[in-house]
N, C-alpha and C positions, 0 to 999 in steps of 0.2 A: 479389548476395547470394552470397557465399561460404558455403565448405566448409570445416568444420576436418577436420584429417586427423591419424588418430594412428595410427603404426607401417602407414600405406599404407593404411588402413580408412576409408571416409567417416563417421564420426561423428555427424552433424547440419549444418543449413544456421542460419544465422545471417546478418545484415547489418551486424553488425560483424567486424572485422580481428581478433578474438583467436586467438593464435597457443598452439600447447603447446609448451613447452620442458620443457627439464627441469630437476625439482624440485629447491632447496634439501636436503641430505638434512638428518637429523634432527640435531640439535644434537650435540656428543660436549666432550670436554674441561671446558677452562675455559667456555666458552660456554654447556656445560649446564648449568656451575654457577651463572651470572650469570643465567640464565634461571630458574633453580628457587627460585632466592634468594627470592622472594616468599612463596613457602613459609611463611619461617620467621617473616614478618609475621603471616600468620594463624595460628602456634604460638603468636605472642605476644597473639594478641588485639587485633593492632594493624592485620589488614586490612579497617578499616575508611577507613584510610588511602588504602588506592586505590580507593574509590569503588564504585558499583555495574558499572564498566564492565571488572571483573573478578571472578571468584570459584575460591576453592578448592573442589575436587571430591574426593571422600572415597571410593572405591571396592575393593572387593575386588579382588585380585590370583587371576585365571583359575585357575593353577597353584599358587600358594603359601597362597591364602586369605588372604592378610595384608591389612589395609588400606594403601590405595597413596593417593600424595595429588600432587595436580598443580594449576597455577593456570591456571585458558585464561579469552582476553577473552569476555566474553560482546556477542553478535550486538546483540540487543534490548534494552539494558539502558533503554531510556527505557521502554520498558514491558514488565514480566518477569510479568504477571499467570496469562499461559497455559502460564509456567516458564520458565527459563533457556535460549535457543538459544546455540549454540555449534559454533564450525566444526573438523572436521578437518584441524589446516593439515597435517598431515604424511602424511598418506591413510593408509589400513584399515589397515594395517600397525601402527600407533601402537598403544603399548602400552594406554593407558586406552578406547580405544574397544574394543578386541580382552577388554579385561577387562569393560566394560561390557555388549559383547554376550555375554558367558557371564554374568554377572551384571547384569542392570538398576537392580539398587536401589542407592543409594549417598543420601552426605549431601552438601548442599552450603553455603557458608559465604561470603554475597558482603554487603556492607555491615554494617550490624548483624543482618542476621538466618542464621540456619542452619536448614535445613530436610531433613525427608527429602525423598527424590527417587527416578521409575523415568524412566529413559532412555529416550526412543522416538526412531527410527530415521527423519528426514525421508526424504522422495521429491526427485526432482529439480524439482518445480515448486514445490515450499517453497524449496529451496536458492537458485533463481534469486528468488525473491522477499525472501527475508531478506540476500541478497547486492546488490541493488539497492539496497533500503532501507539497509545500510549504507553502501554507497556513497556514497549521496546525504546522509550524514549527516557521512560521513569522507572522502570522492573520496581524496585523497594515501595516507593509509593501508590503504585497498583496493586503489588502485592495487600498491601495495608487498608488502602478505600474496600478492596473485593469483601477483608475479612469483616471492616466496618460494615458492610450492604450484604453479608451473610452471606458468603461463598470464600471456602477453602479452596486457594489453588496452590499448583505443586514449582508457581513459576515457569510453567511449559506455554508457549505459544497456546498450543491448543486448548488448555485451562482457562488462558484468559481470553481466547472467544468465547468461549463456551458460557463463561460471565458476560461478555459482553451481548452475547445472544439473551438472559434475563434481563440487565438494568436496562431502562428505558434512556434513550438516549432520546433532545430535540433539540434543534438547529434551530437558533436563532438568524435568520437570513434581513438580511436588509432589503428593507422597505424600498 
């Protein structure tokens, strides 16, 4: 059994070999524009082309109060009856996450539906479950996402669960 360490602090034991690495910085410049391109599909009512694996989140800015937009990948796209679950890929300083913390009421567009939602911030156990489930369906993508978020995983369920404990997840529950 190995123990993961961050800044020489013990943060928990697990049976996998997950290592905490340096997370990728949030996108800037051309990369940011390319990643934000799907917003234009939703604005033209073409978001259905992205299917149910992505959603358009419309939320209020915490300082300006203006409506803000972001397209996110849905972790539980196979079953959204309890709401849409999304990962906070670039950490807790991500604007959309901080905005939802300030005002959890928002709108989601996914597939052909547009619904009012309320954000619920999930704990470590739920995060582990969602990451393990996502990895079981999208093993390669999950490993790449973990790398972007600063976690080197060996592909085992234990590693994905450990990464999920450290990644913040938000459930956007239908209001």
